[in-house]
VEXZA-425281 format. One record per residue (C-alpha): residue number from 1; residue in three letters; x, y, z. Coordinates in steps of 0.1 Angstrom, whole numbers. Example, Ala and Ser with C-alpha at 12.3 -4.5 7.8 and 13.67 -1.06 7.14 Angstrom:
<recs>
REC, 1, ALA, 123, -45, 78
REC, 2, SER, 137, -11, 71
</recs>
This chain:
<recs>
REC, 1, MET, 1956, 701, -116
REC, 2, ARG, 1920, 706, -102
REC, 3, LEU, 1933, 730, -76
REC, 4, THR, 1948, 751, -103
REC, 5, GLN, 1915, 752, -123
REC, 6, PHE, 1897, 762, -92
REC, 7, SER, 1923, 789, -85
REC, 8, VAL, 1918, 803, -120
REC, 9, LEU, 1881, 802, -118
REC, 10, LEU, 1881, 819, -84
REC, 11, GLY, 1905, 845, -96
REC, 12, ALA, 1884, 852, -127
REC, 13, THR, 1853, 854, -105
REC, 14, LEU, 1869, 878, -81
REC, 15, LEU, 1880, 901, -110
REC, 16, SER, 1846, 901, -125
REC, 17, VAL, 1831, 911, -91
REC, 18, GLN, 1857, 938, -87
REC, 19, ALA, 1848, 950, -123
REC, 20, LEU, 1812, 954, -111
REC, 21, ALA, 1823, 971, -79
REC, 22, HIS, 1819, 1008, -83
REC, 23, ASP, 1829, 1024, -50
REC, 24, PHE, 1846, 1056, -40
REC, 25, THR, 1860, 1070, -8
REC, 26, ALA, 1861, 1105, 8
REC, 27, GLY, 1877, 1105, 43
REC, 28, ASP, 1856, 1081, 63
REC, 29, ILE, 1828, 1081, 38
REC, 30, HIS, 1824, 1051, 15
REC, 31, ILE, 1804, 1059, -16
REC, 32, ILE, 1787, 1028, -31
REC, 33, HIS, 1776, 1022, -66
REC, 34, PRO, 1764, 1056, -80
REC, 35, TRP, 1738, 1051, -107
REC, 36, SER, 1711, 1067, -128
REC, 37, ARG, 1684, 1054, -151
REC, 38, ALA, 1687, 1059, -188
REC, 39, LEU, 1662, 1086, -200
REC, 40, PRO, 1648, 1097, -234
REC, 41, PRO, 1672, 1122, -251
REC, 42, VAL, 1648, 1151, -245
REC, 43, ALA, 1644, 1147, -208
REC, 44, PRO, 1653, 1180, -190
REC, 45, THR, 1658, 1163, -155
REC, 46, GLY, 1674, 1132, -142
REC, 47, ALA, 1681, 1115, -109
REC, 48, ALA, 1711, 1099, -93
REC, 49, TYR, 1713, 1072, -66
REC, 50, LEU, 1739, 1057, -44
REC, 51, VAL, 1747, 1045, -9
REC, 52, LEU, 1769, 1065, 17
REC, 53, GLU, 1784, 1046, 45
REC, 54, ASN, 1803, 1063, 73
REC, 55, LYS, 1831, 1040, 84
REC, 56, GLY, 1844, 1066, 109
REC, 57, ASP, 1837, 1076, 145
REC, 58, GLN, 1825, 1111, 137
REC, 59, ALA, 1792, 1122, 121
REC, 60, ASP, 1795, 1137, 87
REC, 61, ARG, 1770, 1155, 65
REC, 62, LEU, 1765, 1156, 27
REC, 63, THR, 1759, 1193, 20
REC, 64, GLY, 1754, 1193, -19
REC, 65, ALA, 1765, 1180, -53
REC, 66, THR, 1775, 1194, -87
REC, 67, SER, 1780, 1179, -122
REC, 68, PRO, 1790, 1194, -155
REC, 69, ILE, 1762, 1177, -172
REC, 70, ALA, 1735, 1196, -152
REC, 71, GLY, 1727, 1232, -148
REC, 72, ARG, 1722, 1224, -111
REC, 73, VAL, 1721, 1194, -88
REC, 74, GLU, 1698, 1194, -57
REC, 75, LEU, 1694, 1170, -28
REC, 76, HIS, 1657, 1157, -26
REC, 77, GLU, 1637, 1135, -4
REC, 78, HIS, 1602, 1119, -8
REC, 79, VAL, 1577, 1127, 20
REC, 80, HIS, 1541, 1116, 26
REC, 81, GLN, 1520, 1147, 26
REC, 82, ASP, 1482, 1148, 26
REC, 83, GLY, 1481, 1112, 15
REC, 84, LEU, 1504, 1117, -14
REC, 85, MET, 1542, 1111, -20
REC, 86, LYS, 1559, 1144, -28
REC, 87, MET, 1594, 1153, -35
REC, 88, GLN, 1611, 1183, -18
REC, 89, GLN, 1645, 1197, -17
REC, 90, ILE, 1666, 1193, 14
REC, 91, ASP, 1698, 1212, 24
REC, 92, SER, 1719, 1183, 37
REC, 93, VAL, 1719, 1147, 46
REC, 94, ALA, 1735, 1135, 80
REC, 95, ILE, 1755, 1103, 80
REC, 96, ALA, 1760, 1090, 116
REC, 97, PRO, 1791, 1069, 124
REC, 98, GLY, 1787, 1034, 115
REC, 99, THR, 1755, 1039, 94
REC, 100, GLN, 1745, 1038, 58
REC, 101, VAL, 1723, 1063, 40
REC, 102, GLU, 1707, 1050, 8
REC, 103, PHE, 1698, 1073, -20
REC, 104, LYS, 1672, 1053, -40
REC, 105, PRO, 1641, 1057, -61
REC, 106, GLY, 1613, 1067, -37
REC, 107, GLY, 1636, 1080, -12
REC, 108, ASN, 1666, 1104, -9
REC, 109, HIS, 1680, 1112, -44
REC, 110, PHE, 1700, 1138, -64
REC, 111, MET, 1679, 1157, -89
REC, 112, LEU, 1698, 1169, -120
REC, 113, PHE, 1682, 1199, -136
REC, 114, ASP, 1688, 1213, -171
REC, 115, LEU, 1706, 1182, -184
REC, 116, GLN, 1734, 1191, -209
REC, 117, GLN, 1735, 1156, -223
REC, 118, PRO, 1712, 1126, -224
REC, 119, LEU, 1715, 1098, -199
REC, 120, VAL, 1721, 1069, -222
REC, 121, GLU, 1723, 1033, -211
REC, 122, GLY, 1760, 1021, -207
REC, 123, GLY, 1772, 1058, -204
REC, 124, SER, 1785, 1075, -172
REC, 125, TYR, 1790, 1110, -160
REC, 126, PRO, 1809, 1128, -131
REC, 127, LEU, 1791, 1139, -99
REC, 128, THR, 1810, 1158, -73
REC, 129, LEU, 1798, 1153, -37
REC, 130, ASN, 1804, 1178, -10
REC, 131, PHE, 1807, 1167, 26
REC, 132, GLU, 1811, 1188, 57
REC, 133, HIS, 1841, 1168, 71
REC, 134, ALA, 1852, 1145, 43
REC, 135, GLY, 1854, 1173, 18
REC, 136, GLU, 1849, 1170, -19
REC, 137, VAL, 1850, 1138, -40
REC, 138, GLU, 1842, 1132, -77
REC, 139, VAL, 1824, 1099, -84
REC, 140, GLU, 1814, 1083, -117
REC, 141, VAL, 1777, 1077, -120
REC, 142, LYS, 1768, 1047, -142
REC, 143, VAL, 1737, 1050, -164
REC, 144, THR, 1716, 1018, -164
REC, 145, GLY, 1689, 1007, -188
REC, 146, GLU, 1665, 1001, -161
REC, 147, PRO, 1633, 1019, -170
REC, 148, ALA, 1619, 1047, -148
REC, 149, PRO, 1586, 1036, -131
REC, 150, ALA, 1555, 1056, -135
REC, 151, ALA, 1560, 1084, -111
REC, 152, PRO, 1536, 1085, -81
REC, 153, ALA, 1553, 1116, -68
REC, 154, ASP, 1543, 1152, -74
REC, 155, HIS, 1570, 1163, -99
REC, 156, ASP, 1553, 1198, -104
REC, 157, ALA, 1574, 1211, -75
REC, 158, HIS, 1605, 1206, -96
REC, 159, SER, 1596, 1234, -121
REC, 160, HIS, 1592, 1259, -92
REC, 161, HIS, 1628, 1259, -79
</recs>
C-alpha cells in the first residue's frame, strides 16, 4: 500500500514539474523557459528572456525574432561603457556546440517595441525565433508578475532606433 501511495505522489510531482516545464526545440537548439515581466498597460516596450542550449555538434546563430504583439523585436545586450551599463542592439547571438546562452535581465534580451497588447501577469504571447541552421521556431512567452527593477541602464538609446 505504501509503495502505491509513493508511486501516486511521485507521479503527481513529476506531472507538476512537467506542467512548469516550458521548453521548445528547433533542430539542435533547446529553448528553455521563455518569459517576460508584467508591465503597466501603457508601457510601449517590453523585454523577453530565455535560455538557448545547443545540443548539437555544429555552432548555430540566433539571427532575429518577431512577434505579432510588437511592432518590432530586436536582440539587445548590456555593455559597460564609460562606467555605465548601456543597452545596444546586436545583429545575432552565436550558440557554440554544447553550450548555453542565457537571455536575462542585465544581459542579452529581446526588446519588444510598439507593444500591441499589455504584458499582463499570467498571460502569454508568441515569439518566433530565427536561427541560421535550426530555422524558425515559435515559442510561447509566459508573462510573470515579477516586478521590473529600477533600470540602471541607459534606455534613451531605445527611442533612437
